[in-house]
NUSE-330952 format. One line per field, with one value per residue: y, z, x of N, C-alpha, C in turn; residue number from 0; residue in one letter. Coordinates in steps of 0.001 Angstrom, whole numbers, always signed. Example, Ala and Ser with C-alpha at 12.3 -4.5 7.8 and 13.67 -1.06 7.14 Angstrom:
// residues 2
n.c2	(-5690  -2250) $
n.c3	(+7800  +7080) $
n.c1	(+13190  +12850) $
ca.c2	(-4500  -1060) $
ca.c3	(+7800  +7140) $
ca.c1	(+12300  +13670) $
c.c2	(-3300  +30) $
c.c3	(+7800  +7870) $
c.c1	(+13200  +12900) $
resi	(0  1) $
resn	(A  S) $
This chain:
// residues 222
n.c2	(-59289  -58244  -59405  -57674  -57432  -55875  -54582  -52729  -51059  -49112  -47025  -43924  -43936  -46412  -46174  -44490  -46126  -48313  -47076  -46197  -48631  -49810  -48082  -48572  -50040  -52197  -54068  -56748  -57606  -56566  -57251  -56471  -56355  -55613  -54065  -53224  -52648  -51153  -47785  -47870  -49387  -51759  -53587  -54902  -55181  -56986  -57336  -58378  -59011  -58630  -59153  -59411  -61774  -63109  -63997  -66758  -68096  -66628  -67128  -68935  -67285  -65246  -64695  -63474  -61443  -59306  -57775  -55206  -53360  -51359  -50951  -50006  -48489  -46178  -44762  -43555  -44867  -47453  -47991  -49980  -51665  -54308  -54978  -53023  -53811  -56202  -55278  -53526  -54969  -57909  -58403  -57221  -58810  -61467  -61312  -60794  -63124  -65137  -64311  -64603  -67359  -68124  -67506  -64856  -62428  -59940  -57526  -54598  -52324  -50125  -48266  -46295  -43210  -43441  -45987  -48792  -51783  -51975  -49765  -47646  -46594  -47435  -47285  -46870  -49070  -51155  -50746  -51148  -53837  -55016  -54436  -55917  -58584  -58952  -58613  -60898  -62896  -63338  -62371  -61871  -59186  -56530  -53736  -50959  -48350  -45320  -42948  -39634  -37246  -37665  -36215  -35303  -35742  -36991  -39225  -39042  -36566  -34786  -32542  -31755  -33030  -31702  -29246  -29891  -30643  -28234  -26872  -28449  -27745  -25310  -25915  -27886  -26858  -26122  -28372  -30009  -31910  -34717  -34428  -34202  -36416  -36221  -34618  -33673  -35528  -35981  -38333  -39402  -39163  -40996  -43385  -43297  -43435  -46004  -47513  -46806  -47910  -50603  -50910  -50749  -53195  -53851  -55993  -57348  -55470  -52420  -49256  -46482  -43134  -39727  -38369  -40449  -41415  -39189  -39076  -41095  -39946  -38097  -35974  -34518  -31732  -31158) $
n.c3	(+8311  +11408  +14344  +16793  +20239  +22445  +25633  +27692  +25900  +25772  +27260  +28024  +26917  +25626  +23686  +21787  +21067  +19787  +17480  +16282  +15775  +13983  +11839  +11086  +8706  +9505  +10862  +10559  +11918  +14695  +17934  +20374  +23787  +25782  +28128  +27090  +23913  +21268  +19989  +17202  +14027  +12004  +9335  +10168  +12860  +15780  +18391  +21661  +24241  +27619  +30927  +33579  +34798  +32658  +31223  +31219  +29576  +27240  +26470  +24295  +22099  +22382  +20826  +19570  +18116  +19507  +22647  +24004  +26884  +28665  +31117  +33981  +36981  +39152  +42478  +43131  +41596  +42406  +45433  +47277  +48325  +47724  +45522  +43783  +43422  +42075  +39590  +38720  +39011  +39005  +36708  +34427  +34637  +34390  +31843  +30281  +30820  +29643  +26949  +26486  +26828  +24639  +22601  +22144  +21361  +22283  +24874  +25795  +28198  +30213  +33049  +35696  +36510  +38965  +39794  +41805  +43281  +45936  +47111  +49609  +49152  +48247  +45595  +43881  +44617  +43769  +40962  +40572  +41350  +39399  +37104  +37808  +37840  +35248  +33788  +34671  +33187  +30894  +28166  +24793  +24107  +26296  +27058  +29046  +30034  +31671  +32353  +33692  +34745  +32736  +29762  +28085  +26498  +28414  +28690  +30983  +33462  +35067  +37108  +38931  +37873  +35448  +36318  +37263  +34854  +33469  +35084  +34602  +32031  +32563  +34409  +33223  +31548  +33533  +34688  +34555  +33473  +35546  +36652  +34610  +34070  +35393  +33956  +32537  +30014  +26769  +26253  +23717  +22772  +24378  +23461  +20797  +21173  +22199  +19952  +18287  +19704  +19457  +16755  +16597  +17383  +19306  +21358  +24675  +27766  +28064  +29525  +29768  +30403  +30413  +28826  +27327  +25964  +24395  +22822  +21053  +19324  +17127  +15577  +17141  +19144  +22162) $
n.c1	(+70996  +69555  +67720  +65944  +65185  +63016  +62493  +60351  +59134  +57147  +57994  +59803  +62431  +62333  +60271  +61427  +63527  +62258  +61191  +63569  +64868  +63073  +63366  +65922  +68121  +69550  +68105  +65895  +63706  +61758  +61050  +58847  +58208  +55541  +53262  +50927  +49247  +51214  +51305  +51705  +52344  +54045  +55521  +57815  +57532  +56766  +54566  +54457  +52307  +52713  +54179  +56624  +55675  +54672  +56796  +57838  +55932  +56156  +58727  +59630  +59283  +61026  +63419  +66333  +68975  +70002  +69283  +67417  +67011  +64970  +63638  +61674  +60377  +58649  +58897  +56547  +54590  +55082  +55277  +55914  +58770  +59563  +57958  +58832  +61481  +61124  +60278  +62330  +64675  +64351  +62752  +64242  +66604  +65702  +64530  +66810  +68215  +66631  +66731  +69465  +69748  +68318  +70002  +70841  +73304  +74129  +73511  +71816  +71474  +69576  +70299  +71106  +72762  +75271  +74660  +75215  +76050  +76754  +75703  +74242  +71801  +68560  +67459  +69738  +71232  +69586  +69635  +72378  +72680  +71158  +72711  +75032  +74042  +73117  +75476  +76796  +75627  +77016  +77000  +78233  +78592  +78090  +76364  +76006  +73972  +73978  +72104  +71436  +69166  +66348  +65257  +62350  +59126  +56602  +53779  +52261  +51405  +53871  +54597  +56675  +58881  +59061  +59937  +62507  +63658  +63666  +65481  +67702  +68528  +69674  +71661  +73278  +75513  +77271  +78208  +81034  +83965  +84503  +82023  +80219  +78732  +76383  +74750  +71615  +69867  +68513  +65944  +65676  +68273  +69616  +68469  +69325  +72073  +72275  +71546  +73661  +75811  +75191  +75636  +78401  +79386  +81211  +83056  +82726  +82538  +80831  +80413  +78362  +78183  +76940  +78927  +80137  +77935  +77215  +79469  +79033  +77360  +78273  +77325  +75690  +74914  +76501) $
ca.c2	(-58405  -58747  -59307  -56984  -57671  -54663  -54573  -51342  -50387  -47983  -46005  -42738  -44372  -47551  -45778  -44007  -47299  -49084  -46336  -46227  -49981  -50018  -47256  -48998  -51144  -53297  -54998  -57312  -57805  -55978  -57871  -55606  -56893  -54464  -54370  -52819  -52476  -49947  -46906  -47861  -50699  -51823  -54990  -55475  -55157  -57959  -56903  -59426  -58388  -59379  -58552  -60403  -63040  -63763  -64375  -68195  -68457  -65934  -67460  -69467  -66230  -64210  -65099  -62291  -61265  -58291  -57452  -53846  -53358  -50014  -51161  -49314  -47907  -45072  -45018  -43092  -45922  -48709  -47610  -51152  -51945  -55649  -54892  -52191  -54625  -57171  -54598  -52895  -55936  -59270  -58434  -57098  -59923  -62655  -61076  -60982  -64544  -65894  -63941  -65227  -68792  -68310  -67241  -63443  -62154  -58660  -56917  -53157  -52141  -48796  -48228  -44902  -42697  -43759  -47374  -49499  -52853  -51782  -48481  -47643  -46087  -48541  -47129  -47086  -50456  -51999  -50616  -51781  -55288  -55397  -54461  -57050  -59870  -59048  -58850  -62284  -63816  -63673  -62013  -61457  -57731  -55988  -52270  -50424  -46909  -44719  -41540  -38911  -36780  -37879  -35111  -35752  -35610  -38189  -39226  -38610  -35225  -34798  -31139  -31618  -33436  -30617  -28224  -30373  -30607  -26829  -26559  -29184  -26960  -24229  -26457  -28742  -26288  -25948  -29684  -30288  -32939  -35925  -34118  -34131  -37591  -35861  -33757  -34208  -35974  -36320  -39767  -39765  -39305  -42269  -44432  -43245  -43930  -47461  -48035  -46619  -48902  -51893  -50953  -50906  -54600  -53982  -57097  -57067  -54630  -50975  -48487  -45188  -41996  -38674  -38076  -41575  -41479  -38114  -39410  -41969  -39120  -37006  -34850  -33912  -30702  -31563) $
ca.c3	(+9059  +12763  +15074  +18074  +21251  +23261  +26836  +28075  +24617  +25894  +28104  +27392  +26066  +24813  +22517  +20788  +20609  +18825  +16220  +15684  +15265  +12796  +10752  +10758  +7748  +10114  +11540  +9765  +12791  +16028  +18837  +21536  +24870  +26447  +28899  +26308  +22496  +20923  +19093  +15859  +13392  +10983  +8939  +10892  +14293  +16470  +19761  +22574  +25425  +28819  +31913  +34089  +35059  +31376  +30540  +30906  +28443  +26046  +26234  +22961  +21083  +22705  +20114  +18882  +18142  +20523  +23532  +24528  +28100  +29217  +32060  +35256  +37547  +40070  +43816  +43148  +41066  +43098  +46708  +47995  +47864  +47134  +44183  +42995  +43089  +41048  +38289  +38327  +39017  +38589  +35332  +33456  +34710  +33818  +30400  +29695  +30949  +28616  +25646  +26391  +26645  +23283  +21616  +21943  +21462  +22934  +25698  +25988  +29396  +30802  +34511  +36149  +37015  +40374  +40087  +42522  +44066  +47349  +47553  +50731  +48693  +47645  +44140  +43227  +44877  +42867  +39615  +40570  +41381  +38061  +36260  +38217  +37485  +33786  +33364  +35001  +32219  +29933  +26754  +24080  +24260  +27314  +27055  +30139  +29863  +32962  +32246  +34861  +34473  +31373  +29215  +27021  +26758  +28913  +28566  +32244  +33914  +36200  +37243  +39596  +36926  +34470  +36958  +37259  +33469  +33183  +35791  +33966  +30893  +33112  +35169  +32400  +31153  +34704  +35086  +33687  +33957  +36059  +37025  +33460  +34038  +36022  +33064  +31972  +28634  +26070  +26122  +22320  +22622  +24988  +22522  +19627  +21600  +22291  +18586  +17791  +20364  +18848  +15432  +16702  +17530  +20209  +22293  +26051  +28589  +27891  +30426  +29131  +31062  +29463  +27871  +26421  +25075  +23411  +21893  +20043  +18476  +16778  +14938  +18104  +19992  +23573) $
ca.c1	(+70100  +69403  +66465  +66091  +64162  +62940  +61675  +60124  +58889  +56220  +58598  +60364  +63543  +61927  +59482  +62391  +64286  +61472  +61138  +64901  +65125  +62244  +63907  +67282  +68224  +70305  +67205  +64806  +62553  +61805  +60081  +58671  +57382  +54927  +52049  +49753  +49595  +51937  +50538  +52269  +52411  +55082  +55706  +58950  +57267  +55927  +54328  +54021  +51741  +53048  +55068  +57564  +54998  +54372  +58034  +57969  +55087  +56640  +60134  +59962  +59220  +62018  +64627  +66861  +70426  +70310  +68163  +67460  +66195  +64770  +62549  +61802  +59171  +58937  +58382  +55171  +53742  +55365  +55877  +56407  +60132  +59653  +57363  +59741  +62657  +60733  +60196  +63587  +65768  +64018  +62251  +65332  +67553  +65070  +64407  +68140  +68579  +65920  +67285  +70790  +69526  +67800  +71045  +71195  +74735  +74398  +72477  +71980  +70662  +69518  +70191  +71082  +74019  +75461  +74299  +76279  +75451  +77066  +75178  +73320  +70510  +67820  +67331  +71030  +71625  +68794  +70200  +73690  +72512  +70687  +73907  +75884  +73466  +73083  +76863  +77151  +75033  +78060  +76794  +79449  +78643  +77201  +76438  +75201  +73785  +73659  +71700  +70960  +67803  +65887  +64489  +61460  +57700  +55950  +52319  +51662  +51758  +54792  +55007  +57963  +59916  +59202  +60771  +63885  +64137  +63974  +66726  +68796  +69031  +70502  +72789  +74135  +76809  +78131  +78718  +82183  +84865  +83853  +80630  +79314  +77865  +75115  +73980  +70384  +70051  +67274  +65691  +65949  +69718  +69995  +68067  +70205  +73383  +72172  +71586  +75028  +76654  +74898  +76269  +79858  +79719  +82356  +82908  +83083  +81667  +80921  +79556  +78199  +77553  +76601  +80012  +80314  +76770  +77295  +80553  +78472  +76497  +79179  +76656  +74787  +75505  +76506) $
c.c2	(-59068  -58674  -58669  -57299  -56494  -54881  -53133  -50476  -49197  -46843  -44881  -43091  -45462  -47184  -45235  -45173  -48058  -48380  -46359  -47573  -50259  -49246  -47747  -50139  -52339  -54388  -55438  -57464  -57151  -56601  -57014  -56280  -55713  -54892  -54023  -52644  -51159  -49109  -46784  -49284  -50631  -53290  -55681  -55707  -56274  -57508  -58073  -58756  -59252  -58574  -59644  -61753  -63814  -64297  -65877  -68619  -67839  -66411  -68017  -68410  -65161  -64576  -63920  -62293  -60326  -58019  -56079  -53781  -51955  -50052  -50351  -48783  -46722  -45422  -44548  -44195  -47230  -48408  -48783  -51573  -53315  -55658  -54091  -53019  -55652  -56543  -54118  -53846  -57278  -59356  -58267  -58294  -61184  -62510  -61316  -62450  -65383  -65591  -64587  -66721  -69085  -67879  -65796  -63230  -60930  -58207  -55450  -52739  -50697  -48931  -46757  -44486  -42981  -45174  -48112  -50538  -52680  -50475  -48642  -47132  -47167  -48459  -47459  -48510  -51412  -51951  -51304  -53296  -55806  -55463  -55696  -58373  -60043  -59300  -60315  -63297  -64148  -63445  -61687  -59956  -57324  -54484  -51736  -48904  -46324  -43240  -40949  -38502  -36977  -36734  -35632  -35630  -36944  -38068  -38709  -37251  -35316  -33384  -30959  -31993  -32362  -29493  -28641  -30346  -29179  -26419  -27240  -28407  -25828  -24764  -27242  -28111  -26129  -27261  -30115  -31367  -34165  -35690  -34128  -35365  -37304  -34914  -34449  -34544  -36324  -37839  -40249  -39953  -40603  -43414  -44468  -43750  -45451  -48104  -47922  -47637  -50284  -52018  -51186  -52367  -54835  -55072  -56664  -56166  -53157  -50287  -47042  -44209  -40925  -38485  -39193  -41718  -40406  -38371  -40339  -41225  -37905  -35786  -34088  -32904  -31132  -30466) $
c.c3	(+10376  +13251  +16419  +18963  +22212  +24441  +27328  +26886  +24721  +26730  +27307  +26459  +25115  +23580  +21411  +20219  +19523  +17475  +15511  +15088  +14003  +11602  +10276  +9743  +8308  +10679  +10626  +10587  +14140  +16843  +20089  +22544  +25664  +27180  +28125  +24847  +22254  +19939  +17711  +15330  +12275  +10597  +9695  +12370  +14747  +17919  +20566  +23851  +26647  +29759  +32436  +34286  +33777  +30687  +30268  +29691  +27146  +25604  +24840  +21860  +21293  +22133  +19291  +18939  +19267  +21360  +24148  +25720  +28687  +30155  +33332  +35709  +38417  +41436  +43944  +42695  +41845  +44427  +47499  +47445  +47206  +45715  +43252  +42522  +42006  +39661  +37827  +38310  +38407  +37140  +34321  +33454  +34088  +32303  +29701  +29734  +29861  +27224  +25435  +26120  +25219  +22205  +21378  +22204  +22302  +23765  +25895  +27046  +29885  +32321  +34936  +36620  +38513  +40749  +40707  +43441  +45559  +47905  +48747  +50358  +47897  +46121  +43433  +43453  +43955  +41449  +39531  +40586  +40046  +37092  +36544  +37693  +35978  +33241  +33560  +34013  +31077  +28473  +26100  +24241  +25338  +27366  +28111  +30045  +31168  +32809  +33606  +34564  +32998  +30944  +28065  +27453  +27187  +28738  +29840  +32667  +35161  +36403  +37900  +38659  +35871  +35030  +36929  +35844  +33076  +33852  +35130  +32802  +31362  +33747  +34296  +32034  +32314  +35158  +34112  +34298  +34415  +36398  +35836  +33341  +34637  +35151  +32622  +30504  +28031  +25968  +24702  +22078  +23246  +24035  +21312  +19971  +21722  +20910  +17998  +18409  +19770  +17491  +15516  +16783  +18450  +21230  +23694  +26726  +28311  +28828  +29942  +30064  +29987  +28403  +26848  +25467  +24001  +22397  +20794  +19037  +18016  +16157  +15884  +18962  +21452  +24445) $
c.c1	(+69711  +67951  +66753  +64903  +64173  +61999  +61566  +59784  +57953  +56793  +59233  +61521  +63082  +61130  +60384  +63208  +63531  +61433  +62495  +65242  +64327  +62788  +65264  +67285  +68981  +69402  +66069  +63544  +62806  +60679  +60006  +57754  +56846  +53667  +50786  +50187  +50327  +51131  +51163  +52266  +53435  +55253  +56839  +58644  +56325  +55795  +53782  +53526  +52059  +53922  +55994  +56904  +54711  +55621  +58160  +57150  +55591  +58018  +60434  +59974  +60297  +63379  +65128  +68378  +70838  +69072  +68399  +66500  +66151  +63573  +62762  +60457  +59578  +58376  +56936  +54222  +53890  +56037  +56439  +57778  +60260  +59084  +58251  +60931  +62317  +60703  +61565  +64779  +65342  +63568  +63390  +66278  +66958  +64890  +65735  +68551  +67906  +66486  +68647  +70654  +69062  +68789  +71407  +72684  +75030  +73210  +72825  +70971  +70730  +69394  +70139  +72469  +74105  +75098  +75478  +75648  +75684  +76503  +74241  +71940  +69796  +67784  +68639  +71537  +70875  +69346  +71557  +73606  +71987  +71860  +74754  +75346  +73305  +74484  +77242  +76577  +75988  +77723  +78135  +79671  +77638  +77408  +75479  +75171  +73257  +73302  +71378  +69512  +67453  +64981  +63632  +60018  +57110  +54442  +51667  +52192  +52633  +55331  +56368  +59106  +60131  +60078  +62232  +64484  +64509  +65274  +67924  +69386  +69940  +71777  +73768  +75482  +77790  +78755  +79802  +83070  +84099  +82388  +79684  +78419  +76495  +74286  +72690  +70596  +68690  +67132  +65974  +67437  +70213  +69668  +68992  +71597  +73376  +72236  +72991  +75975  +76441  +75574  +77773  +80260  +80891  +82099  +83300  +82067  +81914  +79949  +79550  +77480  +77306  +77684  +80167  +79127  +76836  +78405  +80092  +77612  +77288  +78506  +75753  +75521  +75400  +75965) $
resi	(0  1  2  3  4  5  6  7  8  9  10  11  12  13  14  15  16  17  18  19  20  21  22  23  24  25  26  27  28  29  30  31  32  33  34  35  36  37  38  39  40  41  42  43  44  45  46  47  48  49  50  51  52  53  54  55  56  57  58  59  60  61  62  63  64  65  66  67  68  69  70  71  72  73  74  75  76  77  78  79  80  81  82  83  84  85  86  87  88  89  90  91  92  93  94  95  96  97  98  99  100  101  102  103  104  105  106  107  108  109  110  111  112  113  114  115  116  117  118  119  120  121  122  123  124  125  126  127  128  129  130  131  132  133  134  135  136  137  138  139  140  141  142  143  144  145  146  147  148  149  150  151  152  153  154  155  156  157  158  159  160  161  162  163  164  165  166  167  168  169  170  171  172  173  174  175  176  177  178  179  180  181  182  183  184  185  186  187  188  189  190  191  192  193  194  195  196  197  198  199  200  201  202  203  204  205  206  207  208  209  210  211  212  213  214  215  216  217  218  219  220  221) $
resn	(M  K  T  A  L  V  F  G  A  T  G  L  I  G  S  H  L  V  R  G  L  L  D  S  P  D  Y  A  E  V  I  A  V  A  R  R  P  L  P  L  S  D  P  K  L  T  V  L  I  G  D  R  D  A  L  P  A  L  A  P  Q  L  V  A  D  E  V  F  I  A  L  G  T  T  R  K  H  T  P  D  E  A  A  Y  Y  R  I  D  H  D  Y  P  V  E  A  A  R  I  A  R  R  N  G  A  R  A  V  L  L  V  T  A  V  G  A  K  A  A  S  G  Q  F  Y  L  R  T  K  G  E  T  E  R  D  V  I  A  L  G  F  D  D  T  H  I  F  R  P  S  M  L  I  G  E  R  A  E  H  R  P  L  E  R  L  F  I  A  L  A  H  L  V  N  P  L  L  R  G  A  A  D  R  Y  R  G  I  D  A  A  D  V  A  E  A  M  L  A  A  A  R  T  G  A  A  G  L  G  I  Y  H  W  R  E  M  M  A  L  L  P  G  R  R  A) $
């Protein structure tokens, strides 16, 4: 039985990840790093309160077989680009580095569709550089998940996002072939796909867009 380490446990994907890991018989322990306590308790769950600045102090406790990273912010919450980069790039990379140093075999990272280190767009460039630097750490297994619009209930009120989600349900069937990577996807499905990828134990690098994630969920209607 394995130990899982989760960063971003209070987020839309991360909250589903934690519940899925706790329900899975494959894991004996789930260590979640979060900025605030989680609204659940379980004998398998250890919650460490902290952020990127706390990583050096937390490092001895960040020991796991697999590390799941679903970290990120928004320009609304973090308008300063330097601060944004620290959250979306520096934090995931440093978390993965510490986990790797502590013996983690696999990393499962959420970025975004269109992520590219050479992109001219700050958001996509940041995600691409995060991918690049996590890949360079040399995990046995590296799984990168690139969702487009995330569908799910958030704690905060985002009226514009609700509009885009409603549109996604209408537009998704029209996005076919190579364009299907831009389909909106339920955050719960992303989390479930990450758990399924971890179960495969496939070595090397895997990159998952909408189609590849849905392929990991054969019982789910696309």
